[in-house]
N, C-alpha and C positions, 0 to 999 in steps of 0.2 A: 496581346500587349507584351512588349519586351519588358523584362524585369528591370532594366536600367531606368526606363521611363516610370515604371510603377514605383521604384525606390524614390525617385525624385518627387513624385506626388505624395508619398507617405512622409517624406522629410518636411513638406509644407504643412503637414498636419501635426507632427510630433516634434519637429526640430531636427536640425542637421546632426546633432550628437546622439540622436536616439534611433539611428538606422545603421545597420551593418550589412554590407553586401560584398566585402572582399573575401576571396576564398579562404584566406588564413583565419578570418574571423568566423566564417560559416562552419568551419571544421569543429569548432568548440561546441557547437549545438547539434551535432549529428548523432548523438547518443544520449541515453539515460543510464540507469543502473542495471539494465537488462542486457539482452544479447543481440539486439537488433540495431541497425544504423540506417540513417537516411539524411542526406544533406539538403538543407533548405536553400532557397535562393535569396531570401531577405530575412533579416532579424530586425524587429522594431520593438520599441519599449514605450508604450503609451503611459500616460500619467493620469488620465481621467476617463470616465465612462464615455464622454463625448469623443475622445480620441478613438476609443475602441469602436464606437458606432460608425464613425467616418471610415475607418480602415475596413471594417466589415462590408460596408456598402461598396467601397472601391474594389475589394477583392471579389465579391460576389458578382458584380457587374463584369469584371474581367474574366470570371470563371477560373480564378486562381485559388488553389487550396490554401486554407489558413488553419494553423495549428496552435492552440494555446499551450503555454509552457510556464511552469512555476520555477522550482529549483532544480528540476531535472533529476530528482532522486527516485522517480518511479521505476518499476521493475517489469513493465509489460510493453514498453514502447509507445505508451500513450501520448507522449509529448514530442515524438519524432516525426519530422516531415517525411513521410514514407516516399512520396513522389515529388519532392521539392515543394515550392510555394513559399508562403510567408509564415514565419514563426512569430507569434505574439508573446513576447516575454513580459512577465508582470513584476519584475524586480523593482520597478519604480512606483508601482501602485502598492505600497507597503505600509499604509497608514492605518492605525486604529482610530476609526472615525468617532466612535462613541463608546463609553463605558457606562452602563446603566445598572448600577448595583441594586437599586431598589426593585427593579424588575428582573434581575439576574440575567441580563442580556449585554452583549457587546456587538457593535457593528464594525466590520473590518473590510479592508480591501483585500483582493485575492493574494497579493504578494506578501502578506504578513506571515512571518515565520511562526509555526505552531507554538513553540515554547515561549516566544516573546509575549504572546497573549497571556499565558499563565503568569509570567513574570510581572506583567502590568497590573494584575488583579490580586495576586496572592497576598499582598499586604493588607488587603481588605477582606481576606478570609475566603477567597474563591480561586478557582482554577478552570482551565479548559480541559475537559476530561479526555477526549481522544488523544492518544499519545503514541503514535508510530515511533519506532526506535530511531528513525531519522528526524525526530521532532526538533532537533537543534538546527536543522537545515530546511526541512520540507515546509511548504507553505499551505495555508488554509485553503486557498483556491485549488491546489492539487489534491488536498484531502477531500474536498467536496467532489472533485471530478472522479476520484477513484473510490469514494466511500471508504476511506482508510480506517483502520482499526488501531491495533497496538496491544501491548500486554494487558491493559486494564479494561478491555472490552467485555470481559466476562460479566462484570457487574454493571458497567456503565454504558455498554452499547457502543456502536460504531458511529462514524461522523453523522450519518442521517438522523440519529437520535438526538443530536445536539445542534442542528440547524433548523431555525424556525422561519427564516425568510431569505429571499434572494432578489437581487437586482440582476437581470440577465439581458445581454445584448444578443438579439437573434441574427441569423446569417444575413438578413436584408437590412440590418442596422437598427431595427426597432428596439426600443428599450422597454422592457416589461418588468413587472413586479410579481413575484410569487411569494405568498405567505406574508408574515409580519412578525412583530414581537410577541403576538398573542400565542397561547398554547394551542388553540384550535382556530381554524379558519374555515369559512364556508367554501363550497364548491369543490372541485377536484384538487387533490393533494399534489399540485405540480412541484412543490418544493421537494417532497419525498421522491417524486418521479425523476426530477432533475439530478439530485445527488446520486452519484455513481454512474452517470451517463457518459463519462469519460470524454467530455468535450465534443460530443457528436450532435447535441441539440441546440446549444447556445453557449455563451461565455459569461460566467458570473463575474460581475464587477463590484458587487457589494454583497456582503454576507452577514446575516444576523444570526448570532450563535447564542446558545444557552450557556450560562456560567454555572458551575457546580460548586457548592459550598465545601470547603476543605473539611475532612473528617476530624472528629475530636481525637481519635486515636488510630494508630496504624501499627500493625505487627507484621514483620516479615520473617518467614520461616524458610530454612533450607533443609529439605529432606534428602537424605543420601541413600542410594540403593546399590546393591550388588548385582542386580539384574534389571534389564530394561523392562521386562514383563512386570516386575513388582512395582516399578515406578508408574507404568501405564495403568495397572490395576488400582493403584492408589488414587489416580485421577478419577476413575469411575467411583471409587468408594467415597471420596470427598463430595463429589457433585450429586451423589445419590443420598447424601445424609442431610439434605435440606440446608446446606451451608453453601453460600455463593461467595467465594473469595473475590476480592477485587481483581486479582491476577493469579494465574496458575500456569507457570511456564515450565517447560521441560527441556533439558539439554542431555544428550547422550555423552558417554564417556570420552569418545574421541573429540567431540566439539568442546567440552568443558576443559580438557587438557590444552587444547589449542588456545582457548580463551585465557586460561590461567597464565600461559606463557607470555601473552601480550598485555593483559590487564589483570594483574593479581587481584582476585576478588575473594579468595578464601575458599574456593571450591576444592574438595579433596581429589587428588590425582589418581587414586587407585579404585575408583568406583565405576559402575556401568552407566549410571545416570543420576541426575539430581532433579528435584522439583523446587522451583522458587515460588513460594506461596505468599500472597499478601492479603491481609484481612483489614478491613476498615469499618469504622462506625463508632458507636458509643463505647467508652473504655471498658465497661463491664462486659459487654457483649463480645468485644474483640478478645479480651482475656479468656473468656469462657470458650469461644470458638477455636482459639489457638490451641487450647488443651485438647479439644475434641479432634482437631485435625492431626495433632501430634499422635494421639492414641490410634486414630485410623491408619495413619501411615505405618506406625510400628506394628500394628496388627497384620497389615498386609505383607510386611516384610522389609521395611526400612531398617537400616542398621543404625541410623542416627537421625534425629530431627533437632536442629538447633534454631533458636530464636535470636535475631539480631539484637545485641545488647544495647545499642544506641543508634542514633541517626547516622553516625559515621560508618558503622558496620553495615547498616541498611543500604547506604549509598554505594558502598563497595560491592555488595552483592548484586545490586542493580547495574552497576557500571559494567560488570562482566556480561550481563545479558544485553545491555544496550550497545556494547561495543563488539559484540560477537562477530558480526559480519566483517568488520574491519580486521579482526584477529585472523580470520580465515584468509583474508586477502594478503596477509604477510607471508603465507607459505605456499600460495598457488598463483600461477599467472592470471587465472580467472576462476570464477565459479558461477554456476547457473542456479538461481534461487527459484524453487517451485512454491506453489501457493495453493495446495489442495485442501479441501475440507472433508472431514469424515465424522460420523457419529462417534462420540467419546468411547463407546463400548468397543469400537473397532480399532482403537489405537494399538493394542498389542499385536494383532494380526497384521495391521498395516506396516508397522515398523519391521516386522519379520519379512514382509514382502519387499520392502525397500532394501533390506539387506540382500535378499535374493537378486534384486535388480542390480545392486552394486557389484555382486559377483559375476552376474551374467555379462555385464558390459565392462568389467574390469576397471571400475571407477570408484574413487573414494567418495562416499556420501555421508555428510554429517547431518545430524538431526537436531534442530532447535526450533521450538514452536510454541504456539499458544495452546497448550494442552487442554485448558479448561473448556474452550469452545471448539476443539478438534481442528484447529487451523494449522496445518503442517507447513513447515518451511524447510524441506530438504535442500541441502547445499551440495551441489554436484561439482567437484573440483575437476578442472580441465585446462588444457593449453590451447588457446584459440589459434595458435600457429600450426597446429596439427589437425588437418582436415578430418582424418579418421576419428580422432578423439572427439572433435567437435560434433561429428555426426552421431557418435555413440552417446554423447551427452544429451543431445536433443531427443534422441530416441528413448533414452532412459527417463527423461523428464515426462515425455508423453505417456509412457507406461505407468508411471506413478499416478498421473492424473486420471488415466483410464481406470486404474484400480480404485481410486477414490470414488469415482462415479459408480462403479460396480457394487460398492458396499453402501450406497445411499448418500454419497457426498456430492461435492461440487468441484469444478475445475479452478475456482478462485474464491478466496475469502475476503481479500482486501487489496490485492495488487491490481485487480482489473484484468480484462481480456486484452485490450489494446491490439497490437498487431501480433503479439506473441502467441495468443491462444485462439485467434480467429478460426483457424482450421481444426480446432478441437471442439468448437461449439457444437458440431453435429454429433459428437459423442454423447452430449448431455441433452440436446434438444432435437426434436423432429423437424423436418422441412417446414411443416405447418407452423410450428412454434417460431422458427426463425423468420418465416414470411410475415407473421403478425408483427414481430418486433421491427422488421424492416419497414413495414407500412407505417408504423407509429413514428419511427425516426424520420421518415420522409415527410411527415406532416410539418415537422419543425425545420428540417434541413433537406428540402426537396432536391436540390442540385448536388447534394453531398460534397459541397465545397468545404464544409467545416469538419476538420479532422477526418478526412476520407480514408476508406479502407482500414477502419478500426472496428473492433468489437464484433460486427456481424460479417460472416463469411460472404464473399461474392458468389454469384451463381456458378462461376467457374470453379472456385475452390470447393464448393459443396459437392461437385461432381468428381473431384480428384481425390485420390488417396494420398494422405499426407506421407511424405518421407523427407528426412533432413536435407537431402540434396536436390529437392524438387526445384525447378526453375522459378516457380511462383514465389519462392523466398528471395529471389534476386540475389544481390551480393551483400546481404545484411550480415556482415561478419560479426561474430560475438565479441563483445567487449567486456572488460572486467566489471563485475557487479559492484556498484557503489551505493545502491539504495539499501535501506534497512527496514526491518520490521520488528 
């Protein structure tokens, strides 16, 4: 089927102003916040579940790929039309359908911006706990697809821990319900299975989420260190002391100086690293734990631990962390964000290994990450106009992920596999592992028309040895990173 004819049919479903197919419009949707690109043939903006169902039936019948897209802040190419097709944009399905405070639930469409849900319920004493650093822009549908996390996942968990029900459109257009408002449901946990499936099983059109009560008290501490090892060892000391902070973030010296130049947050410029530590709960417990954390950090080697004096100072400290990726973007044409996970006890050795990789490839690598749960986000600075530099960047990123796996970690904590890490899956999983996952995906998406060539490596890619210049990567030129964690 020619795409011009398909676009005409979709216009009859969603309206003339809800379909884009001019080249100059399509270019705006060929990238996300990662390094890959792919140009779609059609962009459309449904407003209802029925719209999505009809488009899915039409695309499946025509054998045309269909890719769901939220705000495009992802970092693994999950919302990119790798081989053309239809991009289903959810910017017009952005309504909060229900707020049920009595049951601590909300029902939202996938295009609702993460932070907007918190703003809608905070006056009632609640918030939506998952908080990616891109939460001012990223959507809850995208959070569900990638099982997003954020700085506060240490205590609160990632997106899957806050989704209790889903309305999903299958590739053949069927509309199904997984889960509900209840805490527990009978049968298979298809809600948990669907969250994090990266748009390869179905498309969520309605999401039931858990609302969390705002804590009585919050304390935010900034621990300052003269060595990275002392900062890393403090993370181990805190999490070994039966204290679970709401957030435990780490920035190395180079990164914090870059951040401070762009967003003055009060970070000291002459240190090797800082930890941003947040404690929540009952006032007495927070005050007691803040003193324990302060003592632990000082014992390990902190030169200073200061507590935010008021909400204004607390917000300044967090503004530096939340705006860190943008700060790096001010000084480099582009950067490549990795997303490896390691056991907390391996943080010191891993940071030393990243420094070795930085020297090996002659690339600046900044470290900013969710230290409490070992979720690393090394930022590799590079110029995408330089082919050699780009190749070295991708090779360095792969070495970081391989090291994470070698010490008992994972190739992704919250950004997803997408098209970026497809060929690294066999570093972590055996052929049999991948075969079982592929069979399971094929039950839901047998023709692989829904977000094809994502997550699971193809038979061909499993046989090939990855290298940055391999033809299987096509012409996916790296773009500047705009997503955030």
